[in-house]
N, C-alpha and C positions, 0 to 999 in steps of 0.2 A: 311590624312587618316591613321589610325593605320594598320600596316602590321602584319599579322598573319603567323607564321611559325610553323613547326614541326621538332623535332629532330629525326634522326636515330642514336642512340648512339652505340658506338662500343662494348657495352655489348653483342650485337647481332652479330652472325656470318655474314661475308660479303655475303654469298650466299642468305641471306634474303633481301638484299638491292634492288634487281631488283623488286620484288613484291611490296615492300613498296614504291619505287620511282614511279613506273608506276601507282600505286593506287593513290598516291598523285597528280600526273599530270592529270590523268583522272578526279579526283574529283574537281580539281581547287585550290588546295593548292598553296599559293603564293610562299613560300620559304621552302626548305628542308635544314636543317643544319646538318653538319657532323663534327665529331671530329677526331683529330689525337692523340689519347691517346697511350702512350707507354704501351705495345708493341702489340697493337691490329690491327688497320687498318690504312692504309695510307689515309690521308685526300685528297691528290691530286688524287690518283688513284681512290678512290671512287667518287670524284667529276666528274672526266672525264667520268666514267661509267654512272653516273646518267644523266649528260648532254647529252650523246649520246643516252640514252634510252628514253629521254623525249623531249617535244617540247616547253613547256611554263614555266616550273618550274625554278625559280631562285635557285641557290645552294650556300649556305654559308659554308665556312670551318672555324669552330670555335673551336679550333684554331690550327695553326701550331706552334710547339715549336721552337722558334728561335735559341736556342743554338745547336739544332740538325741539322740545315739546313744552309748551306752557302747562303747568301742573293742573290747571282747571280743565284743559282739554283731555289730559290723561285720565283725570278723575271722572269726567263725563263719559268717556268711551268705556272705561273699566266698569263703571256702575251700570251702564246700559247692558253690557255683555253679562254682568253678574245677575241682572234681573231677568234677562231673556233666557239665560242658561245657568240656573242656580247650581252652585257647587262644582262648576266645570271649568272655571277660568282661574289661572294663577298669573298675576301681574308681576313681571320682572322689570326692574329699572337699573340703570347704571350710568357711569360717567360718559360712556361713548368713547370711541377712538378719537383722541384729541386732534389728530391730524385731520380727520373727517370733519370734526366740529369747526376747525379753522377754515376748512374749505367753504363752509356755508356761513361763516361770520358769527358763530355763536360760542366760540371757545372761551370758557370762563377763566378769569384770572385766578380764582380759587375754587377748583372743582370740589374740594371737601366742604366748603361753606355751602355751595349750591346743593350738594348731596344732602347735607343735614336739613337745610330748609325745605327741600323738595320732598324728601321721604316723609318728614314730619307732617307737612301740609297734605300730602296725598292720602296718608292713612287717616288723618283727621277728617278730610272731606268725605272719604268713603265710609267713615263711621257716622256720618250725618251731621257733623259739626258745621257751624257757620263761622267763617274766619275773617278776621281783619289782621293782616300781616304786613309789616313794613321791613322786610329783610333786605339783605344786600342784593339778592336775586329774585326771590319770591315776594311778590307784592300783590296782596289781595285786599279788596275793600268790601267788607260785608258779603262775602261769597259763600254760598252753600248750594248743595245739589237739591233740585226739586224732587229728584227721584233717586235718593240714595238706596243702595241695596239693603234688604232686610238683614242679610249676613254679608259683611264686607269680604271681598275676595282677599286671599293672602297677597301681601306685597313683599316680594323677595328682591334681593339686590345682588347684582353681579359685582364681584370684588376680587382683586388680585393682591394689592399691596397691604401691608400690616395695618395702616391707618384706616383704609377703607373696610377691611375685614372687621376691625374693631367697631367701626361706626355702623356697619351692617348688623353686627350682633346687638348693638344698642338700640337701633331704630326699626329694623325690618323683621318680618316674620320668617325669613330664611335667607340663606346665602347661596348663590350659584357660583361654582368654581369651574373655570374653563377647562376644556379638554387639554390634556398635557399635564394635569395635576396628578402627580404620583401619590400612592397611599401615604408615603412619608411626608410629602408636602401638604397633603390634606390634613394630617394630624397636626402639623405645625399651624396651618390656617385655623383649625378649630380652636387652638389655644388663644389666638387673637380674637376670634369670634366670642369665645366664652368670656374673655376680659371685657368685651363690650356689653355682653349680657349682664355681667356683674355691675356694670356702671349704669345700667338702664334706669335705675331709680332716679338719676339726675337728668334723664332725657326731657326734652321740651314737650314731647307728646304726652297727653294726659294719662294714657294707660299703656304701660310697656308690654311688649309681647310676652305671652305666657310660655310659648314654645318657640323653638327656632329650628328650622329644617335645613339640613345641609344637602345640597344638590350638586353632584359632580358629573360633568360630561366626560365620556371616555371614547376615544377613537376605537372603532370595532370593525372586524371583517370576519365573515364565516369562512372557515377552512377545515372542512370535515373529511377531506381526503388529501393525499399527498400532493397531487397536482393542483388541486384547488387551494391548498394551504400555501403553496409557492406563489400562486397568483395573488392571494389575499395579502401575504407578507409584502409583495411588491407594491400593492396599492397603499398599504400602510406606510411603507418606506417613502413613497411619494408625498404622503401627508406629513411625514416627519420633516422632510426637506422644506415643504411649503410653510410649515409652522415654526421651523427653526429649532427643533429638538435635537439633542445629541444622540438619542437612542429611542427605540420604540419600547424598550423594556420598562415595565411598570408605568407606561403611559398609554398603552394600547392593549386591546384584547383580540386574539386571533385563535381560531380552532373550532372545535365542535361545542355542543351545548354544555358538556361537562367542563370544558376548558373555560367557557364563559362564566359558568357558575363559580368555579374555583377563583377566577380572577375577580369577579364582583365581590366575593367574600373579603378580599384584601382591602378594598375600598370601604366596605361596610365596617370591617374591624377597625379601620382608621378613623371612623366617625361619620361616614356618609349615611344619610337616611334615604336618599333617592339616587339611583345610578341611571343616568341618561346615556344610552348607547348611541354613538354618533357614527353612522355608516359613512364610508368614503363617498365623495361626490360621484365617483365612477363605479359605484356598486352596480353589478350587472342585473340585479333583481331586487329592487327596493321593496316591493310588495312581499317577496319571499323573505327578506330580512325581517319585516314586521311579523310575519307568521312564525318565523324561527324564534324570535324573542318571546312571543306570547305563548306558543305551544310547546316549545322545547326547553327554553331557558327558564321561564317563569316557574315551572313545577320543581325545578332544582334549587331555587333560591328561597330561603325561609321568609 
């Protein structure tokens, strides 16, 4: 079954998170995704708050910038959340925006080397392994978690370029594709991911992932009447300009529930397992968007 999620982006102040999360939980949204963009909001702090406020919602952090975080800290925080809230946390990691990493003095010379070392170590620590690692970036001396989770949370990776997509397929439990990924681009990305999965038998991690989930973010706006649709298209057009796309076609969803379901099907047909709907930062009714996804769109999506 296709999983539907919604993003709470850090364009919004953290004090709005409680209302959005509880509305999503009450409505029956399956997953709420959070970001750790510099220098806005902590992904782990926000995830902990949402998990404490809600009862059924799964929370995805997509993504934690790995140059900014020691892998032991990420493992400790992820394990704690996984034990406190079993089966409700998804941990996403990624390169981070290199300009931002440079601003805080942690930009790596080889992001790919760091990615490989980090994801391998993180999954191993969450699986309960004790590690001694002397990598280029990850250095651990007899490190293991005192409280590893009985069931490790999924570790998924944000990826854009072909090399990172392939490495995500090799090492991670899933790949997050950023908003602006068209169905055609998703299908191409999946080919790189699958190449990595085929190479996973040579991975440094002791047990390669058995399944790999493709998660795609899609800019979205409700437009179920002519005047509302015009306003929704205007908001998506502002997002297009902000993100630098040449068109909103095949990169955004606008319309009523049936239009959403038809559009979601295109990304699913291209290979997505999870479609995360990303409302515009100036959406006039974020709680209403949550209810719309859960009560109107969800029944139309197999």
